[in-house]
C-alpha positions as a Markdown table, in Angstrom:
| # | Residue | x | y | z |
|---|---|---|---|---|
| 1 | Unk | 10.3 | -6.2 | 12.4 |
| 2 | Unk | 11.8 | -7.8 | 15.6 |
| 3 | Unk | 10.4 | -11.2 | 14.6 |
| 4 | Unk | 12.1 | -11.1 | 11.1 |
| 5 | Unk | 15.4 | -10.0 | 12.9 |
| 6 | Unk | 15.1 | -13.2 | 15.1 |
| 7 | Unk | 14.3 | -15.4 | 12.1 |
| 8 | Unk | 17.3 | -14.0 | 10.3 |
| 9 | Unk | 19.7 | -14.9 | 13.2 |
| 10 | Unk | 18.2 | -18.4 | 13.1 |
| 11 | Unk | 17.6 | -19.0 | 9.5 |
| 12 | Unk | 19.9 | -16.7 | 7.8 |
| 13 | Unk | 21.6 | -19.7 | 6.0 |
| 14 | Unk | 18.5 | -19.7 | 3.6 |
| 15 | Unk | 19.3 | -16.3 | 2.1 |
| 16 | Unk | 20.1 | -16.4 | -1.6 |
| 17 | Unk | 22.1 | -13.3 | -2.8 |
| 18 | Unk | 20.9 | -12.3 | -6.3 |
| 19 | Unk | 17.9 | -14.6 | -6.2 |
| 20 | Unk | 15.7 | -12.7 | -8.6 |
| 21 | Unk | 18.7 | -12.4 | -11.0 |
| 22 | Unk | 19.1 | -16.2 | -10.9 |
| 23 | Unk | 15.3 | -16.5 | -11.6 |
| 24 | Unk | 15.6 | -14.2 | -14.5 |
| 25 | Unk | 18.4 | -16.1 | -16.0 |
| 26 | Unk | 16.5 | -19.5 | -15.7 |
| 27 | Unk | 13.5 | -17.9 | -17.3 |
| 28 | Unk | 15.7 | -17.0 | -20.2 |
| 29 | Unk | 16.9 | -20.5 | -20.4 |
| 30 | Unk | 13.5 | -22.0 | -20.3 |
| 31 | Unk | 12.4 | -19.6 | -23.0 |
| 32 | Unk | 15.2 | -20.8 | -25.3 |
| 33 | Unk | 14.2 | -24.4 | -24.5 |
| 34 | Unk | 10.6 | -23.8 | -25.3 |
| 35 | Unk | 11.5 | -22.0 | -28.5 |
| 36 | Unk | 13.7 | -24.9 | -29.5 |
| 37 | Unk | 11.1 | -27.5 | -28.2 |
| 38 | Unk | 7.4 | -26.5 | -28.5 |
| 39 | Unk | 5.5 | -27.6 | -25.4 |
| 40 | Unk | 8.4 | -28.1 | -23.1 |
| 41 | Unk | 6.9 | -25.6 | -20.7 |
| 42 | Unk | 4.0 | -28.1 | -20.1 |
| 43 | Unk | 6.5 | -30.3 | -18.1 |
| 44 | Unk | 7.3 | -27.3 | -15.8 |
| 45 | Unk | 4.0 | -25.7 | -15.0 |
| 46 | Unk | 2.1 | -25.7 | -11.7 |
| 47 | Unk | -0.3 | -28.6 | -12.4 |
| 48 | Unk | -1.7 | -30.0 | -9.3 |
| 49 | Unk | -3.0 | -33.1 | -11.1 |
| 50 | Unk | 0.4 | -33.9 | -12.3 |
| 51 | Unk | 2.1 | -33.1 | -9.0 |
| 52 | Unk | -0.2 | -35.5 | -7.2 |
| 53 | Unk | 0.8 | -38.2 | -9.7 |
| 54 | Unk | 4.5 | -37.6 | -8.6 |
| 55 | Unk | 5.9 | -34.7 | -10.7 |
| 56 | Unk | 6.9 | -32.8 | -7.7 |
| 57 | Unk | 9.5 | -30.8 | -9.5 |
| 58 | Unk | 6.6 | -28.6 | -10.8 |
| 59 | Unk | 6.3 | -27.0 | -7.3 |
| 60 | Unk | 9.6 | -25.2 | -8.1 |
| 61 | Unk | 9.9 | -25.1 | -11.9 |
| 62 | Unk | 6.8 | -23.1 | -12.7 |
| 63 | Unk | 8.6 | -20.0 | -11.5 |
| 64 | Unk | 11.0 | -20.4 | -14.5 |
| 65 | Unk | 8.4 | -20.3 | -17.1 |
| 66 | Unk | 7.9 | -16.9 | -18.9 |
| 67 | Unk | 4.4 | -15.8 | -19.3 |
| 68 | Unk | 4.9 | -14.3 | -22.6 |
| 69 | Unk | 5.8 | -15.8 | -26.0 |
| 70 | Unk | 7.1 | -12.9 | -28.1 |
| 71 | Unk | 10.8 | -12.3 | -27.5 |
| 72 | Unk | 10.5 | -8.6 | -27.0 |
| 73 | Unk | 7.8 | -9.0 | -24.4 |
| 74 | Unk | 9.8 | -11.4 | -22.6 |
| 75 | Unk | 12.8 | -9.3 | -22.6 |
| 76 | Unk | 10.8 | -6.4 | -21.3 |
| 77 | Unk | 9.2 | -8.5 | -18.5 |
| 78 | Unk | 12.4 | -10.0 | -17.4 |
| 79 | Unk | 14.4 | -6.7 | -17.5 |
| 80 | Unk | 11.5 | -5.3 | -15.1 |
| 81 | Unk | 11.7 | -8.3 | -12.9 |
| 82 | Unk | 15.4 | -7.9 | -12.6 |
| 83 | Unk | 15.0 | -4.2 | -11.8 |
| 84 | Unk | 12.5 | -4.7 | -9.0 |
| 85 | Unk | 14.5 | -7.7 | -7.6 |
| 86 | Unk | 17.6 | -5.5 | -7.3 |
| 87 | Unk | 15.5 | -2.7 | -5.5 |
| 88 | Unk | 14.0 | -5.2 | -3.1 |
| 89 | Unk | 17.4 | -6.8 | -2.3 |
| 90 | Unk | 18.7 | -3.2 | -1.5 |
| 91 | Unk | 15.7 | -2.4 | 0.6 |
| 92 | Unk | 15.4 | -5.9 | 2.4 |
| 93 | Unk | 18.6 | -7.7 | 2.1 |
| 94 | Unk | 18.9 | -11.2 | 0.7 |
| 95 | Unk | 17.3 | -13.0 | 3.7 |
| 96 | Unk | 14.0 | -11.1 | 3.8 |
| 97 | Unk | 13.7 | -11.1 | 0.1 |
| 98 | Unk | 14.3 | -15.0 | 0.0 |
| 99 | Unk | 11.8 | -15.5 | 2.7 |
| 100 | Unk | 9.2 | -13.3 | 1.0 |
| 101 | Unk | 9.6 | -15.2 | -2.1 |
| 102 | Unk | 9.4 | -18.6 | -0.4 |
| 103 | Unk | 6.3 | -17.6 | 1.4 |
| 104 | Unk | 4.9 | -16.4 | -1.9 |
| 105 | Unk | 5.6 | -19.8 | -3.6 |
| 106 | Unk | 3.8 | -21.6 | -0.7 |
| 107 | Unk | 0.8 | -19.2 | -1.3 |
| 108 | Unk | 0.8 | -19.8 | -5.0 |
| 109 | Unk | 0.7 | -23.6 | -4.4 |
| 110 | Unk | -2.2 | -23.2 | -2.0 |
| 111 | Unk | -4.0 | -21.0 | -4.7 |
| 112 | Unk | -3.5 | -23.8 | -7.2 |
| 113 | Unk | -4.9 | -26.2 | -4.8 |
| 114 | Unk | -8.0 | -24.0 | -4.0 |
| 115 | Unk | -8.8 | -23.2 | -7.6 |
| 116 | Unk | -8.0 | -26.8 | -8.6 |
| 117 | Unk | -6.4 | -25.6 | -11.8 |
| 118 | Unk | -3.0 | -24.9 | -13.2 |
| 119 | Unk | -1.4 | -21.7 | -11.9 |
| 120 | Unk | 1.4 | -19.6 | -13.3 |
| 121 | Unk | 4.1 | -17.5 | -11.6 |
| 122 | Unk | 2.2 | -14.2 | -12.6 |
| 123 | Unk | 0.7 | -13.5 | -9.0 |
| 124 | Unk | 4.1 | -14.4 | -7.4 |
| 125 | Unk | 5.9 | -11.8 | -9.4 |
| 126 | Unk | 3.0 | -9.5 | -8.8 |
| 127 | Unk | 3.7 | -9.7 | -5.1 |
| 128 | Unk | 7.3 | -8.7 | -5.8 |
| 129 | Unk | 6.0 | -5.7 | -7.6 |
| 130 | Unk | 3.6 | -4.7 | -4.8 |
| 131 | Unk | 6.6 | -5.0 | -2.4 |
| 132 | Unk | 8.7 | -2.8 | -4.6 |
| 133 | Unk | 6.0 | -0.2 | -4.9 |
| 134 | Unk | 5.9 | -0.1 | -1.1 |
| 135 | Unk | 9.5 | 0.7 | -0.8 |
| 136 | Unk | 9.8 | 3.0 | -4.0 |
| 137 | Unk | 6.4 | 4.5 | -4.5 |
| 138 | Unk | 7.8 | 7.6 | -6.3 |
| 139 | Unk | 10.0 | 5.8 | -8.6 |
| 140 | Unk | 9.2 | 6.5 | -12.3 |
| 141 | Unk | 9.2 | 4.1 | -15.2 |
| 142 | Unk | 8.4 | 4.8 | -18.8 |
| 143 | Unk | 5.6 | 2.7 | -20.0 |
| 144 | Unk | 6.2 | 1.7 | -23.8 |
| 145 | Unk | 9.5 | 3.8 | -23.2 |
| 146 | Unk | 7.3 | 7.0 | -23.6 |
| 147 | Unk | 4.8 | 7.5 | -20.8 |
| 148 | Unk | 6.3 | 8.4 | -17.6 |
| 149 | Unk | 4.4 | 6.9 | -14.5 |
| 150 | Unk | 5.0 | 6.5 | -10.8 |
| 151 | Unk | 5.2 | 2.9 | -9.5 |
| 152 | Unk | 2.6 | 3.7 | -7.0 |
| 153 | Unk | 0.1 | 4.7 | -9.5 |
| 154 | Unk | 0.6 | 1.5 | -11.5 |
| 155 | Unk | 0.3 | -0.5 | -8.3 |
| 156 | Unk | -3.0 | 1.2 | -7.4 |
| 157 | Unk | -4.5 | 0.5 | -10.8 |
| 158 | Unk | -3.3 | -3.1 | -10.7 |
| 159 | Unk | -4.8 | -3.4 | -7.2 |
| 160 | Unk | -8.0 | -1.9 | -8.3 |
| 161 | Unk | -8.4 | -4.6 | -11.0 |
| 162 | Unk | -7.6 | -7.4 | -8.5 |
| 163 | Unk | -10.2 | -5.9 | -6.0 |
| 164 | Unk | -12.8 | -5.9 | -9.0 |
| 165 | Unk | -12.0 | -9.6 | -9.7 |
| 166 | Unk | -12.2 | -10.4 | -6.1 |
| 167 | Unk | -15.7 | -8.9 | -5.8 |
| 168 | Unk | -17.1 | -10.4 | -9.0 |
| 169 | Unk | -15.6 | -13.9 | -9.1 |
| 170 | Unk | -16.5 | -17.1 | -7.2 |
| 171 | Unk | -15.5 | -17.9 | -3.7 |
| 172 | Unk | -12.9 | -20.3 | -4.8 |
| 173 | Unk | -11.2 | -17.5 | -6.8 |
| 174 | Unk | -11.3 | -15.2 | -3.8 |
| 175 | Unk | -9.6 | -17.8 | -1.6 |
| 176 | Unk | -7.0 | -18.5 | -4.3 |
| 177 | Unk | -6.3 | -14.8 | -4.7 |
| 178 | Unk | -5.8 | -14.4 | -0.9 |
| 179 | Unk | -3.6 | -17.3 | -0.9 |
| 180 | Unk | -1.5 | -16.1 | -3.7 |
| 181 | Unk | -1.1 | -12.6 | -2.2 |
| 182 | Unk | -0.4 | -14.1 | 1.4 |
| 183 | Unk | 3.2 | -13.1 | 1.4 |
| 184 | Unk | 2.3 | -9.5 | 0.7 |
| 185 | Unk | -0.5 | -9.6 | 3.4 |
| 186 | Unk | 1.8 | -11.2 | 5.9 |
| 187 | Unk | 4.7 | -8.9 | 5.4 |
| 188 | Unk | 2.9 | -5.6 | 4.9 |
| 189 | Unk | -0.7 | -6.2 | 6.2 |
| 190 | Unk | 0.2 | -5.3 | 9.9 |
| 191 | Unk | 1.9 | -2.1 | 8.8 |
| 192 | Unk | -1.0 | -1.0 | 6.7 |
| 193 | Unk | -3.3 | -1.7 | 9.5 |
| 194 | Unk | -1.1 | 0.4 | 11.9 |
| 195 | Unk | -0.9 | 3.2 | 9.4 |
| 196 | Unk | -4.6 | 3.5 | 9.0 |
| 197 | Unk | -5.1 | 3.4 | 12.8 |
| 198 | Unk | -2.6 | 6.2 | 13.1 |
| 199 | Unk | -4.3 | 8.2 | 10.5 |
| 200 | Unk | -7.7 | 7.8 | 12.3 |
| 201 | Unk | -6.1 | 8.8 | 15.7 |
| 202 | Unk | -4.5 | 11.8 | 14.0 |
| 203 | Unk | -7.8 | 12.9 | 12.5 |
| 204 | Unk | -9.6 | 12.5 | 15.9 |
| 205 | Unk | -6.9 | 14.5 | 17.6 |
| 206 | Unk | -7.2 | 17.2 | 14.9 |
| 207 | Unk | -10.9 | 17.4 | 15.2 |
| 208 | Unk | -10.7 | 17.7 | 19.0 |
| 209 | Unk | -8.1 | 20.5 | 18.8 |
| 210 | Unk | -10.2 | 22.3 | 16.2 |
| 211 | Unk | -13.2 | 22.1 | 18.7 |
| 212 | Unk | -11.2 | 23.3 | 21.6 |
| 213 | Unk | -9.4 | 26.1 | 19.8 |
| 214 | Unk | -12.5 | 27.3 | 18.1 |
| 215 | Unk | -13.1 | 31.0 | 19.2 |
| 216 | Unk | -16.1 | 32.0 | 21.3 |
| 217 | Unk | -19.3 | 33.1 | 19.5 |
| 218 | Unk | -18.7 | 36.7 | 18.6 |
| 219 | Unk | -20.9 | 39.3 | 20.5 |
| 220 | Unk | -22.8 | 42.1 | 19.0 |
| 221 | Unk | -22.2 | 44.5 | 21.9 |
| 222 | Unk | -19.0 | 45.2 | 24.1 |
| 223 | Unk | -18.5 | 47.8 | 26.7 |
| 224 | Unk | -15.4 | 49.8 | 25.8 |
| 225 | Unk | -14.7 | 50.4 | 29.5 |
| 226 | Unk | -15.4 | 47.1 | 31.3 |
| 227 | Unk | -15.5 | 44.6 | 28.3 |
| 228 | Unk | -18.9 | 43.2 | 29.3 |
| 229 | Unk | -21.0 | 41.7 | 26.4 |
| 230 | Unk | -24.6 | 40.6 | 26.1 |
| 231 | Unk | -23.1 | 37.1 | 26.3 |
| 232 | Unk | -21.5 | 37.6 | 29.7 |
| 233 | Unk | -24.6 | 39.4 | 31.1 |
| 234 | Unk | -27.8 | 39.3 | 29.0 |
| 235 | Unk | -29.4 | 41.9 | 31.3 |
| 236 | Unk | -27.2 | 44.6 | 30.1 |
| 237 | Unk | -28.1 | 47.4 | 27.9 |
| 238 | Unk | -25.7 | 49.2 | 25.6 |
| 239 | Unk | -25.5 | 52.6 | 24.1 |
| 240 | Unk | -23.1 | 54.2 | 21.6 |
| 241 | Unk | -21.5 | 57.4 | 22.9 |
| 242 | Unk | -20.6 | 60.6 | 21.1 |
| 243 | Unk | -17.0 | 59.2 | 20.7 |
| 244 | Unk | -18.4 | 56.3 | 18.6 |
| 245 | Unk | -17.6 | 53.7 | 21.2 |
| 246 | Unk | -20.2 | 51.4 | 22.7 |
| 247 | Unk | -20.8 | 51.3 | 26.5 |
| 248 | Unk | -22.9 | 49.4 | 29.0 |
| 249 | Unk | -25.3 | 51.8 | 30.8 |
| 250 | Unk | -23.2 | 51.7 | 34.0 |
| 251 | Unk | -20.1 | 53.1 | 32.1 |
| 252 | Unk | -21.7 | 55.2 | 29.5 |
| 253 | Unk | -20.0 | 58.7 | 29.6 |
| 254 | Unk | -22.1 | 61.6 | 30.7 |
| 255 | Unk | -22.5 | 64.8 | 28.5 |
| 256 | Unk | -20.1 | 67.5 | 29.5 |
| 257 | Unk | -23.0 | 69.9 | 30.7 |
| 258 | Unk | -25.0 | 67.1 | 32.4 |
| 259 | Unk | -25.8 | 67.8 | 36.0 |
| 260 | Unk | -24.0 | 65.6 | 38.4 |
């Protein structure tokens, strides 16, 4: 995008190389602190009531709170986050990834306000996953280290569940979900709309071409001499000669012994 190129020239200083790796490292640190001090994560969560009371650090610290409690699950989740973070930084560069993440944080905060409840970093990391699926749809991962699945299919299934929740939940949830996904919608929405328009235009052009290239209705009779058919001249009559060919009456061959 040209707009993002202009932003990078002006705001390139905000880029944080290795941003997701740093987030993973801080998640590990918070997990250890929570393991040593139960309930420590309650001081870091995105709780709007506590933020209004002055605990503004929660606007940032919630992204460092792991959403699993079992060490193995935390390890797998953080490894996957590291993996998609490296992929996005290769595809985008540090600036765009940092900007995408910051917009996602703002959206998550808006979602917490709209839902009037505590909000985790799950949706924020989900938007990273959707962005990764956009760039690497054919990438294969092994679910439970056994089942090979392409990233795009996992993304589609996850999106289907979000769509189902959007349809069945309350309006406040719908607004919160849109806000939480705002970074993905802003960065990829215009491209998706343009792609759908192009597909529609291609389908229209293909249909028009098929109509134009469709052969004329086949005739039942055709004169072997002049090529006339009942379609070109409905008044014509046709006969089959001894040579097996069909002729209009004007060009029907006369028998050899017929009088001239």
